[in-house]
C-alpha positions in Angstrom: 85.2 91.5 75.0 88.7 90.7 76.5 90.0 93.3 78.8 93.7 93.3 79.8 94.3 94.9 83.1 97.8 95.7 84.2 98.7 96.2 87.9 96.5 93.3 88.5 97.5 92.8 92.1 97.1 96.4 93.3 94.0 97.9 94.9 92.3 98.8 91.6 93.6 95.8 89.5 92.5 93.2 92.1 88.9 94.4 92.1 88.9 94.8 88.2 90.0 91.0 88.0 86.7 90.1 89.4 84.6 91.2 86.4 83.8 88.9 83.5 86.2 89.0 80.6 89.0 90.5 82.6 92.6 89.1 82.5 94.4 90.9 85.2 98.3 90.6 85.2 100.5 91.7 88.0 104.0 93.2 87.8 105.6 90.0 88.1 103.6 88.6 85.3 103.9 91.7 83.0 106.8 94.3 83.0 105.1 97.2 81.3 108.5 98.6 80.3 109.3 95.4 78.3 108.3 96.3 74.5 108.2 92.6 73.6 106.3 91.4 76.6 103.7 94.2 76.4 103.4 93.7 72.6 102.6 90.0 73.1 100.0 90.7 76.0 98.3 93.6 74.1 97.9 91.6 70.8 95.2 89.4 72.3 93.1 92.1 74.1 90.1 94.1 73.0 90.8 96.8 75.5 93.6 97.6 77.9 93.2 99.2 81.5 96.6 100.3 82.9 96.2 100.2 86.6 99.9 99.6 87.2 101.6 102.5 89.0 104.4 103.5 91.4 102.2 105.0 94.2 104.6 105.5 97.1 104.4 109.3 97.1 107.1 109.9 99.5 109.5 107.2 98.4 109.3 108.6 94.9 111.2 111.8 96.0 114.3 109.7 96.4 113.4 106.9 93.9 112.6 109.1 90.9 114.1 106.7 88.2 111.9 103.9 89.3 108.7 106.1 89.6 109.5 107.5 86.2 110.0 103.9 84.7 106.6 102.7 86.0 104.5 105.9 85.8 106.0 107.4 82.6 107.9 104.9 80.4 105.5 102.0 80.9 102.5 103.7 79.8 104.3 104.9 76.8 105.2 101.3 75.9 101.6 100.2 76.4 100.2 103.1 74.3 102.7 102.1 71.5 101.6 98.4 71.5 97.9 99.5 71.6 98.6 101.7 68.5 100.2 98.8 66.7 97.3 96.5 67.4 94.5 99.1 67.2 93.5 98.4 70.8 91.8 101.1 73.0 93.8 102.1 76.1 92.5 103.4 79.4 95.2 104.8 81.5 94.6 105.6 85.2 96.0 108.8 86.5 95.8 111.0 89.7 94.9 114.3 91.3 98.6 115.0 91.9 99.1 116.3 88.4 97.4 119.6 89.6 99.4 122.0 91.8 96.6 121.9 94.6 96.1 125.6 95.0 92.7 125.8 93.4 89.3 126.6 95.3 86.9 124.8 92.9 86.9 121.4 91.3 89.6 120.8 88.7 88.2 120.4 85.2 89.8 118.1 82.8 91.3 121.0 80.8 92.7 123.0 83.6 96.3 123.8 83.7 98.4 121.1 85.4 101.4 121.7 87.7 102.6 118.8 89.8 104.7 119.6 92.9 106.0 116.1 93.6 108.1 113.6 91.7 105.1 111.2 91.9 102.8 113.9 90.3 105.5 114.8 87.6 106.0 111.2 86.6 102.2 110.6 86.4 101.8 113.6 84.2 104.6 112.4 82.0 102.7 109.1 81.7 99.5 111.0 80.7 101.5 112.8 78.0 103.0 109.7 76.7 99.6 108.0 76.3 97.8 111.1 75.0 100.4 111.9 72.3 101.0 108.2 71.2 98.3 108.2 68.3 96.6 105.5 70.0 92.9 105.5 71.1 93.3 106.5 74.6 91.4 107.8 77.7 93.3 109.2 80.8 91.2 108.7 83.8 92.3 110.7 86.8 90.9 109.6 90.3 91.9 110.5 93.9 92.0 109.4 97.5 91.4 105.7 96.4 90.6 103.0 99.0 89.6 99.4 98.5 89.3 96.0 100.1 92.7 94.9 99.0 96.0 96.5 100.1 96.9 99.3 102.4 94.9 102.5 102.3 93.7 105.4 104.5 90.4 103.6 105.6 92.5 100.4 106.7 94.9 102.7 108.5 92.3 104.6 110.4 90.6 101.4 111.3 93.7 100.1 112.9 94.6 103.2 114.7 91.0 103.4 116.2 91.6 100.2 118.1 95.1 101.3 119.4 94.8 105.0 120.0 92.6 107.0 122.4 92.9 110.0 120.1 94.7 110.9 116.8 95.3 114.0 114.8 94.7 114.1 111.2 95.5 116.9 108.6 92.4 119.1 108.2 93.7 121.6 105.6 93.9 119.2 102.6 90.6 118.8 100.5 89.9 115.9 98.2 87.2 113.4 97.1 87.6 109.9 98.5 87.0 107.1 95.9 85.8 103.7 96.7 87.7 101.2 94.4 84.6 99.0 93.5 82.7 102.1 92.2 85.8 103.2 90.2 86.1 99.7 88.8 82.5 99.6 87.8 82.9 102.9 86.1 86.1 101.8 84.1 84.3 98.6 82.9 81.4 100.8 81.7 83.9 103.0 79.8 85.8 99.9 78.4 82.4 98.6 77.0 81.7 102.0 75.3 85.0 102.9 73.7 83.2 103.1 70.4 80.9 105.8 71.6 82.8 107.8 74.2 85.2 110.3 72.7 88.9 109.9 73.6 90.5 112.2 76.0 90.9 113.0 79.7 88.1 112.1 82.1 87.8 112.6 85.9 86.2 109.8 88.1 85.9 110.2 91.8 83.5 109.9 94.6 81.0 112.9 94.5 81.5 115.6 97.0 84.5 116.5 99.0 86.0 116.4 102.5 89.2 116.8 104.3 91.6 114.0 105.4 90.3 114.8 109.0 86.6 114.9 107.9 87.2 111.5 106.1 88.8 110.0 109.3 85.8 111.1 111.4 83.4 109.5 108.9 85.4 106.3 109.3 85.4 106.5 113.0 81.5 106.9 112.8 81.2 103.9 110.5 83.3 101.9 113.1 80.9 102.9 115.8 83.5 105.0 117.5 83.4 108.5 118.7 84.5 110.9 115.9 85.6 113.5 118.3 88.6 111.3 119.1 89.9 112.5 115.6 91.4 115.8 116.2 92.4 118.2 113.3 96.0 119.5 112.7 97.7 121.3 109.7 99.9 120.2 107.0 102.8 122.2 108.6 102.2 120.1 111.8 102.6 116.8 109.8 105.5 117.4 107.3 106.2 114.7 104.6 108.9 114.3 102.1 106.5 114.9 99.2 104.4 118.0 99.1 100.7 117.2 99.2 98.1 119.4 97.3 96.1 121.4 99.5 93.1 121.2 97.2 92.6 118.4 94.7 89.0 118.0 94.2 88.4 116.7 90.7 85.2 117.7 88.6 83.3 114.8 87.3 81.5 116.8 84.7 83.3 115.5 81.8 82.6 112.0 82.9 78.9 112.7 83.2 78.9 114.7 79.8 80.2 111.5 78.2 77.1 109.7 79.4 78.9 107.6 81.9 77.3 106.7 85.3 78.6 109.1 87.9 80.2 107.5 91.0 78.3 107.7 94.3 78.8 110.3 96.9 82.0 109.5 98.9 80.0 109.3 102.2 77.4 106.9 100.8 80.1 104.8 99.4 82.0 104.6 102.7 78.9 103.4 104.3 78.6 100.7 101.7 82.3 99.8 102.0 81.9 99.1 105.7 78.6 97.0 105.0 80.7 95.0 102.4 84.1 94.4 104.1 85.8 94.1 107.4 88.5 97.0 107.6 90.2 96.0 110.7 
């Protein structure tokens, strides 16, 4: 099996690149909005995983054209090429496609309603893929962190060494997802495209917490006093792009498809600190 991974230098793509049979290409190596370049790249693949994305949530509010090109146009170009060459496509999406006003984990069929440019462009990408006629799976995930690139875990680890205390939002709930766990799940899905029905799936760390709870858990893994992390509200920490207050995704469709569920977020965090230096 030959798996083409786009966004190969990002948090997810860089981990996927370590699996056998994967050819991971960066944005510099493949512009996913280029029809000819994408067609040539897809023609030699047995599965495509689209991990390319514009993920600068706040910057997208004033850079909507670029976000739309990467998050909406590019996936459509990939899906069209996959249709032409009969290659399955796994497209990575986000919890931000939901409005964030729920009180129970979002199921795959729940009504979407993104409230940010980032979320709207990611939803547009989902629709471009799903309506392409190709064999596609949209995999939504959330609160991703991995050993490559900037992320919440690395930021908290850096702040722990420079701040006596810090305040972190405690009224936004989600599910932290460790990239190696997500990557393993995507490779499993890629190997089973003949048996797993096409459609939307959710793949996140099991359980839920707040950003403040996540930060406290990170401090604990660092051997630091978690009481140094103090709660604040979203209103206390305004950002250009609105954040979903509740964005926990239900993994039931993933499990029902016979795919291996991802670990509980706190167990994965402990493993992450055993495997990598986050400072």
